[in-house]
C-alpha positions as a Markdown table, in Angstrom:
| # | Residue | x | y | z |
|---|---|---|---|---|
| 1 | Met | 0.0 | 0.0 | 0.0 |
| 2 | Asn | 1.1 | 3.6 | -0.5 |
| 3 | Cys | 0.9 | 6.4 | 2.3 |
| 4 | Arg | -2.1 | 8.4 | 2.1 |
| 5 | Val | -1.1 | 11.7 | 1.3 |
| 6 | Gly | -1.8 | 14.0 | 4.3 |
| 7 | Cys | -2.4 | 11.4 | 6.9 |
| 8 | Gly | 0.7 | 12.0 | 9.1 |
| 9 | Ala | -0.4 | 9.3 | 11.7 |
| 10 | Cys | 3.2 | 7.8 | 11.6 |
| 11 | Cys | 4.6 | 11.3 | 12.5 |
| 12 | Val | 2.5 | 11.8 | 15.6 |
| 13 | Ala | 1.3 | 8.7 | 17.1 |
| 14 | Pro | 4.5 | 6.7 | 17.8 |
| 15 | Ser | 7.5 | 7.9 | 19.8 |
| 16 | Ile | 10.9 | 8.2 | 18.0 |
| 17 | Thr | 13.9 | 8.0 | 19.9 |
| 18 | Ser | 16.4 | 8.9 | 17.4 |
| 19 | Ala | 17.3 | 12.4 | 16.5 |
| 20 | Ile | 15.1 | 14.4 | 14.0 |
| 21 | Pro | 16.2 | 17.7 | 12.6 |
| 22 | Gly | 14.5 | 20.2 | 15.1 |
| 23 | Met | 14.1 | 17.5 | 17.7 |
| 24 | Pro | 17.5 | 16.4 | 18.7 |
| 25 | Asn | 16.1 | 14.0 | 21.4 |
| 26 | Gly | 13.4 | 12.6 | 19.2 |
| 27 | Lys | 9.7 | 12.8 | 20.1 |
| 28 | Pro | 7.2 | 11.2 | 22.6 |
| 29 | Ala | 4.4 | 9.4 | 21.4 |
| 30 | Gly | 1.3 | 11.6 | 20.5 |
| 31 | Val | 3.8 | 14.5 | 19.8 |
| 32 | Arg | 3.5 | 16.1 | 16.4 |
| 33 | Cys | 7.0 | 15.9 | 14.6 |
| 34 | Val | 8.3 | 19.4 | 13.7 |
| 35 | Gln | 9.1 | 18.2 | 10.5 |
| 36 | Leu | 5.2 | 17.8 | 9.7 |
| 37 | Asp | 4.0 | 20.7 | 7.7 |
| 38 | Asp | 0.5 | 22.2 | 7.8 |
| 39 | Asn | -0.7 | 19.7 | 5.3 |
| 40 | Asn | 0.7 | 16.7 | 7.3 |
| 41 | Leu | 3.3 | 16.3 | 4.8 |
| 42 | Cys | 7.1 | 15.3 | 5.8 |
| 43 | Gln | 9.3 | 18.1 | 5.0 |
| 44 | Leu | 12.2 | 15.7 | 5.1 |
| 45 | Phe | 10.7 | 13.3 | 2.5 |
| 46 | Gly | 13.2 | 12.4 | 0.0 |
| 47 | Arg | 16.1 | 14.2 | 1.8 |
| 48 | Pro | 19.3 | 12.5 | 3.3 |
| 49 | Asp | 18.9 | 13.9 | 6.6 |
| 50 | Arg | 15.5 | 12.0 | 7.0 |
| 51 | Pro | 16.0 | 9.5 | 10.0 |
| 52 | Asp | 16.5 | 6.0 | 9.4 |
| 53 | Val | 13.5 | 4.9 | 11.4 |
| 54 | Cys | 11.3 | 7.1 | 9.1 |
| 55 | Leu | 13.0 | 5.7 | 6.1 |
| 56 | Gln | 12.3 | 2.1 | 7.3 |
| 57 | Phe | 8.4 | 2.7 | 8.0 |
| 58 | Ser | 6.3 | 0.9 | 5.4 |
| 59 | Ala | 2.7 | 1.8 | 5.0 |
| 60 | Thr | 0.6 | -1.5 | 5.4 |
| 61 | Glu | -3.1 | -2.1 | 6.0 |
| 62 | Asp | -2.5 | -3.8 | 9.4 |
| 63 | Val | -0.7 | -0.5 | 10.6 |
| 64 | Cys | -2.3 | 2.1 | 8.7 |
| 65 | Gly | -6.0 | 0.7 | 8.4 |
| 66 | Arg | -8.2 | 2.1 | 5.9 |
| 67 | Ser | -8.5 | 5.9 | 7.0 |
| 68 | Asn | -6.2 | 8.5 | 8.5 |
| 69 | Asp | -8.1 | 8.1 | 11.9 |
| 70 | Glu | -7.9 | 4.4 | 11.7 |
| 71 | Ala | -4.0 | 4.7 | 11.3 |
| 72 | Tyr | -3.6 | 7.0 | 14.2 |
| 73 | Gln | -5.6 | 4.4 | 16.4 |
| 74 | Leu | -3.7 | 1.5 | 15.3 |
| 75 | Ile | -0.2 | 3.1 | 15.7 |
| 76 | Thr | -1.3 | 4.6 | 19.0 |
| 77 | Leu | -2.2 | 1.0 | 20.0 |
| 78 | Leu | 1.0 | -0.6 | 18.9 |
| 79 | Glu | 2.9 | 2.1 | 20.7 |
| 80 | Gln | 1.1 | 1.3 | 23.9 |
| 81 | Gln | 1.6 | -2.4 | 23.4 |
| 82 | Thr | 5.3 | -2.0 | 22.8 |
| 83 | Ser | 6.1 | 0.5 | 25.4 |
| 84 | Leu | 4.8 | -2.0 | 28.3 |
C-alpha cells in the first residue's frame, strides 16, 4: 500500500527515540513531529537527513488501516503495546 497523502499518523502517534532535525532528542508518542507541515506532509521526505526510522517505515493496511483516523488509532495501540 502507498501512504495516504496528508495522513501524518506515523509522524504523530509513535515515539521516535532517534534525533530528528529540529528535535535532537526525538519525540514522545502523541507529539507532532516538527517536520510535519500544515498539510501533514513530511518536510524531510526524500532528503538525506531524514531519520532511518522514518525511511524504514512501510505503510501496510494492518498498521495504517483504511483511513487516517484508523491509522492514528492503530499506531497508538501498537505504541502502547510495545512500550509496556
